[in-house]
C-alpha positions in Angstrom: 242.2 -111.4 -76.9 238.6 -112.2 -76.9 236.6 -115.2 -74.9 233.7 -116.1 -76.9 231.6 -119.4 -74.9 229.9 -121.5 -77.1 226.7 -123.2 -75.6 226.6 -127.0 -77.9 228.9 -128.8 -79.4 226.6 -129.6 -82.6 228.5 -129.0 -86.2 226.6 -125.8 -86.7 228.1 -124.3 -82.9 231.7 -126.1 -83.8 231.6 -124.4 -87.4 231.4 -121.1 -85.8 234.0 -121.8 -82.9 236.4 -123.2 -85.6 235.6 -120.2 -88.0 236.1 -117.4 -84.7 239.3 -119.4 -83.6 241.0 -118.3 -86.7 240.0 -114.9 -86.5 242.2 -115.3 -83.5 239.2 -115.4 -80.6 239.8 -117.8 -77.5 236.8 -119.9 -78.1 235.0 -122.3 -75.2 232.6 -125.0 -76.0 230.4 -126.3 -73.4 228.8 -129.3 -74.1 226.3 -131.2 -71.6 226.8 -134.6 -73.2 230.4 -136.4 -73.2 230.9 -136.1 -76.9 231.0 -133.7 -79.6 228.4 -133.8 -82.9 224.8 -132.8 -81.4 222.4 -135.1 -83.7 225.2 -136.3 -85.5 225.7 -139.6 -83.7 227.1 -143.0 -83.5 225.9 -146.8 -82.4 228.1 -149.2 -82.1 227.3 -152.9 -81.4 229.3 -156.0 -81.9 231.5 -154.5 -85.0 228.4 -153.1 -86.8 228.3 -149.3 -87.1 225.5 -147.1 -87.8 225.3 -143.5 -87.8 222.2 -142.1 -85.3 221.7 -138.6 -87.3 221.8 -138.0 -90.8 223.0 -140.5 -93.2 224.1 -138.4 -96.3 225.4 -135.2 -96.9 223.8 -132.7 -99.7 225.3 -129.6 -100.7 229.0 -130.2 -99.1 230.5 -126.9 -100.4 229.5 -125.8 -97.2 231.5 -128.4 -95.3 234.7 -127.8 -97.8 234.3 -123.7 -97.1 234.9 -124.4 -93.6 237.6 -126.8 -94.0 239.3 -124.1 -96.4 238.5 -121.8 -94.4 240.5 -123.0 -91.2 243.3 -125.0 -92.2 245.6 -126.3 -94.6 243.9 -129.9 -95.1 241.0 -129.6 -97.5 237.9 -131.6 -96.3 238.4 -134.1 -98.8 241.9 -134.8 -97.0 240.1 -135.2 -93.5 237.8 -137.4 -94.5 236.4 -139.8 -97.4 233.9 -138.2 -99.8 232.0 -140.5 -102.5 229.3 -139.9 -104.3 225.9 -141.9 -104.5 225.0 -143.5 -107.4 222.0 -144.1 -107.9 220.9 -141.4 -105.3 217.7 -143.1 -104.3 215.2 -146.2 -105.2 211.8 -145.2 -104.6 209.3 -148.0 -104.2 205.2 -147.0 -104.7 202.4 -148.2 -103.1 201.0 -149.4 -106.4 204.2 -151.7 -107.2 206.4 -149.3 -109.5 209.9 -149.0 -108.7 212.8 -146.6 -109.8 216.0 -145.7 -109.3 217.3 -141.7 -109.6 220.6 -141.4 -110.7 223.1 -138.7 -108.6 222.9 -135.3 -109.3 221.9 -135.4 -113.5 218.6 -133.6 -114.9 218.7 -135.6 -117.7 219.1 -139.1 -116.0 216.6 -138.6 -113.7 214.0 -137.3 -116.2 214.7 -140.3 -118.3 214.6 -143.0 -115.6 210.6 -141.2 -114.4 209.7 -141.5 -118.0 211.3 -145.8 -118.4 209.3 -146.8 -115.0 206.4 -144.3 -114.4 205.3 -143.5 -118.3 206.2 -141.2 -120.4 205.6 -137.9 -119.6 206.7 -138.0 -116.1 210.0 -137.0 -116.6 209.3 -134.0 -118.6 206.5 -132.9 -115.6 208.8 -133.2 -113.2 211.5 -131.5 -114.7 209.2 -128.1 -115.6 209.0 -128.8 -112.1 212.7 -128.9 -111.5 213.5 -125.7 -113.6 210.7 -123.6 -111.7 212.6 -125.1 -108.4 215.5 -123.3 -109.8 213.9 -120.4 -110.5 212.8 -120.2 -106.3 216.8 -121.1 -105.4 218.0 -118.4 -107.7 215.5 -115.5 -106.3 216.1 -116.6 -102.6 219.4 -118.4 -102.0 221.4 -115.5 -100.9 219.0 -113.6 -98.8 217.3 -117.5 -97.1 220.3 -119.2 -96.8 223.8 -117.1 -97.7 223.5 -113.9 -95.4 222.2 -113.3 -91.8 218.3 -112.6 -91.2 217.9 -109.4 -92.3 215.8 -106.8 -90.0 213.2 -106.4 -93.2 212.7 -110.1 -93.0 209.1 -110.5 -93.8 210.2 -109.8 -97.4 211.0 -113.8 -97.4 207.5 -114.5 -96.5 206.4 -114.4 -100.4 206.9 -117.3 -101.9 209.6 -117.3 -104.4 208.1 -120.4 -106.3 206.9 -119.5 -110.2 203.7 -121.6 -109.3 202.3 -122.3 -112.7 198.6 -120.6 -113.3 196.1 -122.8 -114.2 192.9 -121.5 -115.7 190.1 -123.9 -115.0 186.4 -123.8 -116.7 183.7 -121.9 -114.3 186.1 -121.4 -111.7 188.4 -119.2 -110.6 192.2 -119.9 -111.9 194.7 -121.4 -108.8 198.1 -121.8 -108.3 199.9 -124.0 -106.0 201.0 -122.7 -102.7 201.7 -126.1 -100.8 204.2 -128.9 -101.8 200.8 -130.8 -101.7 199.1 -129.2 -104.1 202.2 -128.7 -106.5 201.8 -132.5 -106.6 198.2 -132.3 -107.4 198.2 -129.7 -109.7 201.4 -129.2 -110.9 203.0 -133.5 -111.3 199.6 -135.0 -111.9 200.6 -138.0 -111.0 200.3 -139.4 -107.5 203.7 -141.3 -107.8 205.7 -137.8 -108.5 203.4 -136.7 -105.9 204.8 -139.2 -103.4 208.1 -138.8 -104.5 208.2 -135.1 -103.8 206.1 -135.3 -100.5 208.5 -137.5 -99.6 211.8 -134.6 -99.6 209.5 -132.8 -97.2 208.5 -135.5 -94.5 212.3 -136.2 -94.8 213.1 -132.8 -93.5 210.0 -132.8 -91.0 207.5 -130.7 -93.3 204.1 -131.6 -93.5 203.5 -131.4 -97.3 199.7 -130.2 -96.6 201.0 -126.9 -95.2 204.9 -126.6 -96.3 204.8 -123.2 -98.9 205.9 -124.6 -102.6 209.3 -123.4 -101.9 210.2 -126.6 -100.5 210.4 -126.8 -103.5 214.3 -126.2 -102.9 214.6 -129.0 -101.4 215.2 -131.8 -104.6 216.3 -129.3 -106.1 219.2 -128.7 -104.1 219.7 -132.9 -103.5 219.5 -133.4 -108.0 221.9 -130.3 -108.8 224.4 -130.7 -106.3 224.2 -134.2 -105.4 224.0 -137.0 -102.4 227.4 -137.9 -100.8 228.6 -140.4 -98.3 231.1 -140.1 -95.7 233.2 -143.6 -95.7 233.2 -144.9 -92.0 229.7 -143.2 -91.5 228.6 -139.3 -91.1 230.1 -139.3 -87.5 233.5 -139.1 -89.3 232.5 -136.1 -89.9 231.4 -134.7 -86.8 235.1 -135.8 -86.2 236.8 -133.9 -88.6 235.1 -130.7 -87.3 236.0 -131.2 -84.1 240.0 -132.2 -85.0 240.1 -129.0 -86.9 238.5 -127.1 -83.9 240.9 -128.8 -81.7 243.8 -127.4 -84.4 242.7 -124.1 -84.0 242.8 -124.3 -80.1 239.3 -124.1 -79.1 238.6 -125.4 -75.7 235.8 -128.3 -74.9 234.4 -128.6 -71.6 232.0 -132.2 -71.8 229.6 -133.0 -69.4 228.8 -129.1 -68.6 225.5 -128.1 -69.0 224.4 -124.6 -69.0 221.4 -123.8 -67.6 221.9 -119.8 -68.0 223.0 -117.1 -70.0 224.4 -114.3 -67.9 223.9 -110.9 -68.3 225.6 -107.8 -67.3 224.9 -104.4 -68.3 222.6 -104.9 -70.7 224.6 -107.2 -72.8 225.6 -111.1 -72.5 228.2 -111.9 -70.4 228.9 -115.4 -70.1 227.4 -118.1 -68.9 226.5 -120.3 -65.4 226.5 -123.8 -65.2 224.4 -126.2 -63.8 226.8 -126.8 -60.7 226.9 -123.5 -60.4 230.2 -122.5 -61.7 229.8 -119.0 -63.9 232.1 -118.7 -66.7 232.8 -115.3 -67.4 232.7 -114.3 -71.8 232.9 -110.9 -73.9 230.2 -112.8 -76.2 228.4 -116.0 -76.3 226.9 -117.7 -79.0 223.7 -120.4 -78.4 224.7 -123.2 -80.6 221.2 -125.8 -79.1 217.3 -124.8 -78.9 216.2 -121.8 -77.0 214.6 -122.8 -74.2 212.7 -121.3 -70.9 215.1 -119.4 -68.9 218.2 -120.0 -70.7 218.3 -116.4 -72.0 215.9 -113.0 -71.1 212.5 -112.5 -72.2 213.8 -109.6 -74.1 215.8 -111.4 -76.9 213.3 -111.5 -79.4 211.0 -108.6 -80.2 207.5 -108.7 -81.5 208.5 -108.1 -84.7 210.9 -110.8 -84.5 210.8 -114.8 -85.8 209.8 -116.7 -83.0 211.1 -120.0 -81.9 209.3 -123.1 -84.4 207.2 -125.8 -82.3 205.5 -128.5 -83.2 208.4 -129.7 -85.2 208.3 -133.5 -86.1 211.0 -136.1 -84.7 212.9 -139.4 -86.0 212.5 -143.0 -85.5 215.0 -145.1 -86.5 215.6 -148.9 -86.2 219.3 -150.2 -86.5 219.7 -153.6 -87.8 222.7 -156.0 -87.8 222.0 -158.2 -90.8 223.2 -162.1 -91.0 224.3 -162.5 -94.4 226.1 -159.6 -97.4 224.5 -156.9 -99.1 223.5 -158.3 -102.6 225.4 -157.1 -105.7 222.6 -154.5 -106.9 221.6 -153.0 -103.5 221.2 -149.5 -103.6 222.8 -147.5 -100.5 219.3 -145.4 -100.1 215.5 -146.9 -100.6 212.7 -144.4 -100.1 209.6 -147.3 -99.4 206.3 -144.7 -100.0 203.7 -145.4 -97.8 199.6 -146.0 -100.2 197.8 -143.4 -98.2 200.2 -139.9 -98.2 197.2 -138.1 -96.3 196.7 -140.2 -93.9 200.7 -140.7 -93.0 200.7 -137.0 -92.7 197.8 -136.2 -90.2 198.9 -139.2 -88.0 202.7 -137.8 -87.7 201.5 -133.8 -87.8 198.6 -135.0 -85.6 200.2 -136.5 -82.3 199.8 -140.6 -83.5 201.3 -143.2 -84.9 201.2 -143.3 -88.6 199.9 -147.1 -89.7 201.7 -146.6 -93.0 204.6 -144.6 -92.8 207.3 -143.4 -95.3 210.6 -145.5 -94.5 214.3 -144.5 -95.6 216.3 -147.4 -95.8 219.8 -146.9 -96.2 222.7 -149.5 -96.7 226.5 -148.0 -97.2 228.5 -150.2 -99.1 231.0 -149.4 -95.9 233.3 -152.5 -94.8 233.7 -150.2 -91.7 230.5 -150.3 -90.7 230.1 -154.5 -90.6 232.1 -157.2 -89.0 233.1 -158.6 -92.6 231.6 -159.0 -96.3 228.8 -161.7 -94.6 227.2 -159.3 -92.3 225.6 -155.6 -93.0 224.5 -152.9 -90.8 220.8 -151.6 -92.0 219.3 -148.0 -91.0 215.2 -147.6 -91.3 214.3 -144.0 -90.3 210.4 -142.6 -90.8 209.3 -139.2 -89.4 206.9 -139.4 -86.6 205.6 -137.1 -84.2 207.9 -136.4 -81.2 207.9 -137.3 -77.3 204.8 -136.2 -76.0 201.9 -136.4 -78.2 203.5 -139.9 -78.5 204.8 -141.6 -75.9 207.7 -143.1 -77.1 209.1 -144.7 -73.6 206.7 -147.1 -73.4 208.2 -150.2 -74.6 205.0 -151.7 -76.6 204.3 -148.4 -78.8 208.1 -148.6 -79.7 208.1 -152.4 -80.4 204.8 -152.0 -82.6 206.0 -149.5 -84.6 209.7 -151.0 -85.4 207.9 -154.0 -86.5 206.0 -151.9 -88.4 209.3 -150.4 -90.4 210.8 -154.0 -90.4 207.5 -154.8 -92.6 208.0 -151.9 -95.1 211.5 -152.1 -95.6 210.6 -155.8 -96.6 210.1 -154.3 -99.7 213.3 -152.9 -100.5 215.7 -155.8 -98.4 214.7 -159.3 -99.6 214.6 -161.7 -96.5 214.8 -158.4 -94.0 213.0 -160.0 -90.9 214.8 -163.9 -91.4 218.2 -161.9 -91.6 217.9 -159.7 -88.4 220.5 -160.4 -85.7 220.0 -157.1 -83.2 217.5 -154.3 -83.3 218.1 -151.6 -81.9 215.3 -148.8 -81.3 216.3 -144.9 -81.3 213.0 -142.7 -80.5 212.3 -139.0 -80.4 212.7 -140.1 -76.4 216.3 -141.1 -76.7 217.1 -137.5 -79.3 215.4 -135.4 -76.3 217.3 -137.3 -73.9 221.0 -136.4 -76.0 220.4 -133.5 -77.4 218.1 -131.4 -74.8 215.9 -130.5 -77.7 212.1 -130.4 -76.5 210.2 -133.5 -77.8 212.9 -134.6 -79.7 211.8 -133.0 -82.0 214.7 -132.0 -85.9 214.9 -128.5 -86.7 213.9 -128.0 -90.6 215.4 -126.1 -92.8 214.3 -122.5 -93.5 212.0 -121.8 -96.2 210.6 -118.5 -97.8 206.9 -117.9 -98.0 204.2 -118.7 -95.8 204.1 -115.4 -94.5 207.8 -116.1 -92.9 206.2 -119.2 -90.5 208.9 -121.1 -92.0 211.5 -119.2 -90.6 213.9 -119.8 -87.6 215.3 -116.7 -85.2 218.1 -114.9 -86.1 221.7 -115.6 -85.2 222.2 -111.9 -84.5 219.6 -111.1 -81.1 218.1 -108.2 -79.4 220.6 -109.2 -76.5 224.3 -107.9 -77.6 226.6 -110.3 -76.9 224.6 -112.9 -77.9 224.3 -114.7 -81.0 222.6 -118.3 -82.6 224.1 -120.9 -84.1 222.9 -124.3 -85.4 220.1 -125.8 -86.7 217.0 -123.9 -84.8 218.7 -120.8 -85.9 219.0 -119.5 -89.1 219.0 -120.9 -92.0 218.0 -124.1 -90.2 218.1 -127.4 -90.1 220.4 -129.6 -91.9 224.0 -130.5 -92.1 224.1 -127.8 -94.8 221.8 -125.4 -93.6 223.5 -125.4 -89.9 227.0 -125.3 -91.3 225.8 -121.9 -93.1 224.6 -120.4 -90.0 228.1 -121.1 -87.9 229.7 -119.2 -91.1 227.0 -116.3 -90.4 228.0 -116.1 -86.9 231.9 -115.7 -87.1 231.1 -112.9 -89.6 228.6 -111.0 -87.5 231.5 -111.5 -84.9 234.7 -110.7 -86.7 233.0 -108.0 -89.0 230.2 -106.6 -86.5 226.1 -106.5 -86.8 226.6 -105.1 -90.6 228.0 -108.3 -92.1 226.0 -109.0 -95.1 227.3 -112.4 -96.1 230.4 -113.4 -98.2 230.3 -112.6 -101.3 
């Protein structure tokens, strides 16, 4: 029986561990913190329960496949999944608002026409048709296969941008998210809607390739799902599946170095000096200097992406019950998207950030029906460019989020019983990710600038899984990385994905 050491207990790494254990491998997971889940955390306070990472699940087929392939109990037998409907409510700077139904293209078009005026739904639907084409062209090589040696083929953008002729000027085609909004959607509110999807994934709409159209396409096609009890319940279910498959977990064990012997990965060295030998090593955390050899990536390989954004989160314990017409997720869009993007990706604090408000109708998240747990989130600059450890900086920005979220939650400020603030500084401390950055999903286009390092490295026996590896961040993408790593280990370097 082979021995495999997995570094980190995030959901992508655990997905790899469970699949490898089912294949007969002896797997040990080394996690620097006291628990599993990575960024999928939980905060509890006097009967209130909050997710500290992602709050909704998209593309649940990835998790369903994991549970089908690793045991008898299905995903739905291990957690309770409910579709969120409406999927989201959007409040724009001009005062208009629209609620978008879950996984209904026709319903979304009708809602946009009713709220933004005739023609808005058709423009969005036409855009989604082009996004579907981009999905069909890139889905398998981008998401379902290990990163190809000729990965530069993914440097071409699969989004079929509209060629627009102009009088006395050259024709133009959108190459970025912002250009799609300005040139194809032709409505500042639709542009803000699209920008919001990019921002939520830590992407700058001004530079993110047009292929980021896949993000709203996936959500509006496959739906938004909530795990009852919070997303931490999904992490718990994956952890318990690993334990049932005899995966060993060692918590409080920080790996400081991947041990190499005879030109291949041969184990891990822990902070206390202990060396655990292994036949293979799966790196499920963001690679950092000194952890692995400098020979792991060559000049033609995808580099570890730098400069990703962070998340600023405010957890609010509220008095008073949730009103009957409240929605699970509301997005309060900023008045000046360009200024917000300049601040976030220029290393400053945004004055008017886009704020996502999560209000789950879940008794498990509150003491009783006379209280409510609400989470506010904004994409921000990481720790470093902004000092999120500064109490005054934290307080001021938390106040900004509360003020803006009041548009979605009646009487918000007066209802607050307790406030908990989490910033990129906390993310960095808990996950080890530099600056508390959150990995974005991989995207085709932009000459490959939005790809992540491949799951197979140049050091034999070393593999990469999780959000900082191909195909990138997010629960679905990280889960896919675990699938790809398991396939490479079990079937060899020639593995090209399940069919």
